C-alpha positions as CSV (number, residue, x, y, z in Angstrom):
1,M,-17.9,0.0,7.8
2,P,-17.6,2.6,5.0
3,T,-15.7,1.8,1.9
4,Y,-12.5,3.4,1.1
5,T,-14.0,5.4,-1.5
6,E,-16.6,6.8,0.9
7,M,-14.0,7.6,3.4
8,F,-11.9,9.5,0.7
9,W,-15.0,11.5,-0.3
10,T,-15.9,12.3,3.3
11,I,-12.4,13.6,3.9
12,R,-12.3,15.6,0.7
13,N,-15.8,17.1,1.2
14,E,-14.6,18.3,4.6
15,Q,-12.1,20.5,2.7
16,T,-9.9,20.6,5.7
17,T,-6.8,22.8,5.5
18,N,-5.2,20.8,8.4
19,P,-2.8,18.2,6.7
20,L,-2.4,16.4,10.0
21,Q,-6.2,15.8,10.3
22,V,-5.9,14.3,6.7
23,L,-3.1,12.0,7.7
24,C,-4.8,10.9,10.9
25,T,-8.0,10.0,9.0
26,T,-6.4,8.3,6.1
27,V,-3.5,6.4,7.6
28,E,-5.5,3.2,8.3
29,P,-7.1,2.8,4.8
30,I,-3.7,3.6,3.1
31,E,-1.8,1.1,5.2
32,S,-4.5,-1.5,4.6
33,L,-4.3,-0.9,0.8
34,R,-0.5,-1.2,0.9
35,G,-0.7,-4.5,2.8
36,D,-3.3,-5.8,0.3
37,T,-1.1,-4.7,-2.6
38,F,2.0,-6.4,-0.9
39,G,0.0,-9.7,-0.6
40,A,-1.2,-9.5,-4.1
41,I,2.4,-9.0,-5.4
42,T,3.7,-11.8,-3.3
43,E,1.0,-14.2,-4.6
44,A,1.6,-13.0,-8.3
45,R,5.3,-13.6,-8.0
46,H,4.7,-17.2,-6.6
47,L,2.4,-17.8,-9.7
48,G,5.3,-16.7,-12.0
49,V,4.1,-13.2,-13.0
50,T,7.0,-11.0,-14.1
51,W,8.0,-7.7,-12.5
52,E,7.2,-6.1,-16.0
53,Q,3.6,-7.5,-15.8
54,I,3.2,-6.3,-12.1
55,G,4.6,-2.8,-13.0
56,E,2.2,-2.5,-15.9
57,A,-0.7,-3.5,-13.7
58,L,0.2,-0.9,-11.1
59,H,1.1,1.8,-13.6
60,Q,4.7,1.9,-12.4
61,R,8.1,1.0,-13.7
62,P,9.1,-2.6,-12.8
63,G,12.2,-1.4,-10.9
64,I,10.3,0.9,-8.7
65,V,7.8,-2.0,-7.9
66,R,10.6,-4.4,-7.2
67,C,12.3,-1.9,-4.9
68,E,9.1,-1.2,-2.9
69,D,8.6,-4.9,-2.5
70,V,12.0,-5.4,-1.2
71,A,11.5,-2.5,1.1
72,M,8.1,-3.9,2.4
73,R,9.7,-7.3,3.0
74,S,12.6,-5.6,4.9
75,S,10.2,-3.6,7.2
76,A,8.0,-6.6,7.7
77,F,11.1,-8.7,8.7
78,V,12.3,-5.9,11.0
79,A,8.8,-5.7,12.6
80,D,8.6,-9.5,13.0
81,S,12.1,-9.6,14.5
82,G,11.4,-6.9,17.0
83,S,8.4,-8.7,18.5
84,A,10.3,-11.9,19.1
C-alpha cells in the first residue's frame, strides 16, 4: 500500500482539473489521518496534556482544536447511536 505522501504526489502529478476526482481519491487518506489525530488528541488529554500544548503541536489555536474535538466526539456518538 502506498504511503499518504506517495498518494499525494501521485494526485498532484496528475494535474487534474477535476476537483471531484481529487476529492474521491483523497477522501480515504484524509479521513484516516483525521481519525489518527482524534485518537492522539484523546490519548494526550487522558495523559494530562493541555489544549494549549495540543494546539501548539498542531499549529492551531487551542480553542479551534477543542471545538474540532467536540465536533468529532459528537459525530462519532451520532454514528454509534445510529447503528444500534
